[in-house]
DOPA-686376 format. One line per 2 residues: for each residue x, y, z negated of N, C-alpha, C, O. Coordinates in nm, 3 decimals. Each point is the difference from the previous one (the first is absolute). Layout:
REM DOPA-686376
X Y Z X Y Z X Y Z X Y Z; ...
//
This chain:
REM DOPA-686376
-2.196 -2.218 -1.680 0.143 0.020 0.048 0.015 -0.080 0.118 0.061 0.052 0.094; -0.102 -0.160 -0.082 0.073 -0.106 0.074 -0.033 0.037 0.150 0.075 -0.035 0.091
-0.211 0.120 -0.066 -0.012 0.028 0.127 0.038 0.140 0.060 -0.056 0.058 0.094; 0.161 -0.015 -0.166 0.083 0.108 0.038 0.146 -0.037 0.119 0.054 0.069 0.086
-0.034 -0.195 -0.130 0.104 -0.059 0.087 -0.052 -0.068 0.108 -0.104 -0.063 -0.016; 0.180 0.064 0.166 -0.031 -0.033 0.094 0.072 -0.081 0.024 -0.044 -0.077 0.085
0.178 0.046 -0.135 0.104 -0.108 0.002 0.075 0.014 -0.116 -0.030 0.089 -0.081; 0.139 -0.178 0.060 0.089 -0.025 -0.121 0.066 0.140 0.016 0.062 0.021 0.104
-0.071 0.087 -0.212 0.060 0.095 -0.017 -0.036 0.134 0.085 0.056 0.108 -0.015; -0.169 -0.139 0.115 -0.049 0.104 0.068 -0.127 0.042 -0.037 -0.095 -0.078 0.001
0.082 0.216 -0.041 -0.116 0.060 -0.007 -0.073 -0.009 0.113 0.053 -0.009 0.111; -0.200 0.010 -0.131 -0.076 0.023 0.125 -0.014 0.121 0.072 -0.005 0.008 0.123
-0.001 0.110 -0.221 0.018 0.149 0.027 0.124 0.022 0.103 -0.017 0.068 0.102; 0.138 -0.124 -0.130 0.117 0.018 0.048 0.038 -0.097 0.139 0.091 0.026 0.079
-0.194 -0.153 -0.070 0.018 -0.054 0.106 -0.120 0.061 0.103 0.013 -0.029 0.119; -0.124 0.109 -0.157 -0.064 0.054 0.057 0.049 0.123 0.096 -0.045 0.040 0.107
0.158 0.007 -0.189 0.060 0.122 0.060 0.050 -0.065 0.104 -0.038 0.037 0.111; 0.152 -0.166 -0.122 0.067 -0.013 0.078 -0.069 -0.037 0.128 0.039 0.059 0.101
-0.157 -0.165 -0.087 -0.086 -0.026 0.106 -0.023 0.153 0.056 0.022 0.021 0.119; -0.062 0.080 -0.201 -0.032 0.113 0.102 0.074 0.080 0.055 -0.039 0.054 0.104
0.156 -0.026 -0.153 0.103 0.073 0.041 0.135 -0.027 0.002 0.070 0.077 0.064; -0.006 -0.193 -0.135 0.163 -0.070 0.002 -0.007 -0.134 0.105 0.102 -0.064 0.025
-0.214 0.034 0.025 0.029 -0.135 0.081 0.031 0.045 0.137 -0.055 0.101 0.043; 0.142 -0.169 0.031 0.024 0.043 0.125 -0.061 -0.134 0.088 -0.018 -0.115 -0.039
0.002 0.159 0.136 -0.117 -0.072 0.116 0.107 -0.152 0.004 0.123 -0.007 -0.004; -0.213 -0.088 0.013 0.035 -0.130 0.062 -0.042 -0.081 0.119 -0.105 -0.064 -0.012
0.166 0.059 0.116 0.161 0.015 -0.021 0.072 0.111 0.041 -0.019 0.061 0.105; 0.096 -0.035 -0.182 0.066 0.139 0.000 0.090 0.005 0.168 0.091 -0.075 0.036
-0.148 0.178 0.034 0.058 0.035 0.122 0.115 0.116 -0.038 0.017 0.064 -0.103; 0.063 -0.065 0.249 0.119 0.109 -0.045 -0.061 0.105 0.010 0.046 0.088 -0.073
-0.170 -0.047 0.161 -0.085 0.116 -0.007 -0.031 0.040 -0.134 0.035 0.112 -0.038; -0.102 -0.199 -0.045 -0.081 0.028 -0.094 0.128 0.024 -0.112 0.004 0.108 -0.059
0.088 -0.198 0.034 0.121 0.026 -0.073 0.077 0.150 -0.004 0.049 0.059 -0.097; -0.060 -0.011 0.266 0.047 0.130 -0.006 -0.047 0.123 -0.035 0.060 0.105 -0.025
-0.233 -0.148 0.025 -0.056 0.101 -0.032 -0.007 0.009 -0.134 -0.035 0.109 -0.046; 0.060 -0.201 -0.031 0.010 0.020 -0.152 0.129 0.083 -0.038 0.004 0.099 -0.073
0.091 -0.156 0.133 0.154 0.095 0.002 -0.024 0.138 0.046 0.050 0.090 -0.068; -0.106 -0.063 0.153 -0.038 0.140 0.007 -0.074 0.071 -0.051 -0.004 0.120 0.029
-0.082 -0.182 -0.129 -0.073 0.067 -0.091 0.077 0.018 -0.130 -0.028 0.090 -0.079; 0.129 -0.179 0.058 0.097 -0.013 -0.117 0.084 0.148 0.008 0.011 0.084 -0.089
0.043 -0.083 0.224 0.118 0.117 0.051 -0.101 0.124 -0.018 0.052 0.103 -0.043; -0.181 -0.100 0.067 -0.033 0.110 0.029 -0.079 0.076 -0.121 0.003 0.121 -0.019
-0.068 -0.209 -0.053 -0.068 0.056 -0.141 0.080 -0.094 -0.122 -0.065 -0.023 -0.102; 0.164 -0.015 0.109 -0.003 -0.106 -0.138 -0.078 -0.120 -0.015 0.036 -0.091 -0.075
-0.134 0.086 0.139 -0.112 -0.129 -0.024 -0.102 0.004 -0.084 -0.073 -0.095 -0.027; 0.066 0.217 -0.024 -0.125 0.020 -0.121 0.055 -0.035 -0.124 0.110 0.034 -0.044
-0.210 -0.119 -0.022 0.021 -0.047 -0.170 0.127 -0.091 -0.002 0.043 -0.061 0.098; 0.013 0.059 -0.225 0.118 -0.085 0.011 -0.035 -0.148 -0.031 0.094 -0.077 -0.020
-0.188 0.041 0.017 -0.058 -0.132 -0.004 0.004 -0.048 0.137 0.074 -0.092 0.036; -0.180 0.176 0.067 0.003 -0.047 0.141 0.133 -0.025 0.048 0.027 -0.107 0.055
0.073 0.215 -0.073 0.147 0.007 0.069 0.049 -0.132 -0.036 0.024 -0.082 0.089; -0.006 0.053 -0.227 0.045 -0.155 -0.037 -0.065 -0.088 0.097 0.066 -0.062 0.083
-0.189 0.055 -0.091 -0.062 -0.116 0.076 0.074 -0.024 0.160 0.053 -0.104 0.040; -0.069 0.224 0.031 0.035 0.007 0.120 0.172 -0.026 0.006 0.048 -0.074 0.086
0.018 0.128 -0.165 0.146 -0.041 0.029 0.028 -0.150 -0.043 0.075 -0.071 0.066; -0.133 0.032 -0.166 0.004 -0.139 -0.030 -0.047 -0.077 0.118 0.069 -0.087 0.053
-0.177 0.117 -0.016 -0.054 -0.097 0.120 0.056 0.014 0.130 -0.013 -0.090 0.083; 0.080 0.205 -0.057 0.081 0.014 0.112 0.115 -0.063 -0.003 0.029 -0.062 0.102
0.069 0.059 -0.220 0.098 -0.092 -0.064 -0.018 -0.115 0.048 0.064 -0.033 0.099; -0.152 -0.052 -0.156 -0.033 -0.137 0.006 -0.029 -0.030 0.102 0.053 -0.106 0.035
-0.155 0.179 0.078 -0.061 -0.011 0.116 0.098 -0.022 0.096 -0.004 -0.091 0.083; 0.110 0.189 -0.095 0.099 0.017 0.095 0.139 -0.075 0.013 0.062 -0.037 0.100
-0.035 0.027 -0.229 0.110 -0.098 -0.065 0.097 0.127 -0.027 0.100 -0.023 -0.069; -0.116 0.130 0.108 0.087 0.102 -0.057 -0.013 0.091 -0.109 -0.083 0.090 -0.012
0.189 -0.132 -0.078 -0.024 0.001 -0.155 0.040 0.165 -0.013 -0.024 0.059 -0.105; 0.077 0.001 0.203 0.061 0.125 -0.050 -0.083 0.105 0.082 0.041 0.115 0.016
-0.150 -0.155 0.031 -0.095 0.075 0.090 -0.002 0.172 -0.101 0.035 0.111 0.039; -0.078 -0.145 -0.144 0.004 0.117 -0.093 0.066 0.056 0.000 -0.042 0.113 0.021
0.185 -0.119 -0.038 0.124 0.076 0.010 -0.001 0.062 0.162 0.041 0.116 0.005; -0.067 -0.155 0.077 -0.001 0.030 0.149 -0.108 0.154 -0.020 0.030 0.109 0.049
-0.142 -0.134 -0.121 -0.113 0.088 0.039 0.036 0.131 -0.120 -0.011 0.120 0.028; 0.055 -0.175 -0.166 0.024 0.130 -0.103 0.169 0.034 -0.002 0.046 0.114 -0.010
0.012 -0.203 0.018 0.157 0.047 -0.017 0.074 -0.053 0.129 0.043 -0.115 0.006; -0.032 0.196 0.087 0.050 -0.040 0.161 0.136 -0.011 -0.021 0.050 -0.051 0.100
0.027 0.073 -0.176 0.152 -0.004 -0.004 0.055 0.073 0.105 0.070 -0.058 0.082; -0.093 0.188 -0.072 0.040 0.098 0.106 -0.040 -0.003 0.098 0.069 0.065 0.078
-0.222 -0.144 0.000 -0.041 -0.004 0.100 -0.134 -0.001 0.005 -0.062 -0.087 -0.062; -0.001 0.181 0.133 -0.133 -0.016 0.007 -0.084 -0.095 0.087 -0.010 0.035 0.118
-0.038 -0.125 -0.146 -0.069 -0.106 0.078 -0.147 0.084 0.057 -0.040 0.106 -0.049; -0.009 -0.158 0.131 -0.101 -0.002 0.040 -0.099 -0.119 -0.028 0.057 -0.108 0.015
-0.203 0.095 -0.054 -0.074 -0.110 0.005 0.024 -0.098 0.095 0.022 -0.118 -0.026; -0.027 0.172 0.142 0.076 -0.113 0.100 0.096 -0.076 -0.008 -0.004 -0.117 0.040
0.121 0.179 -0.100 0.130 -0.030 0.011 -0.007 -0.117 -0.123 0.035 -0.117 0.017; -0.086 0.173 -0.144 -0.034 -0.092 -0.125 -0.029 -0.127 0.034 0.081 -0.092 -0.017
-0.208 0.074 0.074 -0.073 -0.125 0.038 0.060 -0.046 0.117 -0.039 -0.113 0.028; 0.140 0.171 0.072 0.042 -0.076 0.077 0.120 -0.097 -0.048 0.028 -0.113 0.042
0.045 0.204 -0.158 0.096 -0.092 -0.102 -0.054 -0.102 -0.070 0.047 -0.114 -0.008; -0.154 0.157 -0.047 -0.070 -0.113 -0.101 -0.024 -0.121 0.066 0.024 -0.110 -0.050
-0.082 0.131 0.188 -0.030 -0.127 0.074 0.086 -0.067 0.051 -0.022 -0.114 0.039; 0.137 0.174 -0.030 0.126 -0.076 0.090 0.076 -0.133 -0.116 0.093 -0.070 0.039
//
């Protein structure tokens, strides 16, 4: 059973999925972040796990903890991907 775990509490299969689809580029450029947000706005992002990884990573790496709210619950305003990233980057 020990060989199934990649790290404390992280199953190897889950980590492999994260590496293949959920990890953002490093370093994260403004263009790459905009493309991720554009994908989330257009398609919802795919499976729930990938969306969660993207949103958590965007929040941590931009410092904008409410980025998911701007994408999914825009509070009476529709934001473009560029506007969201401009706000998050500021």
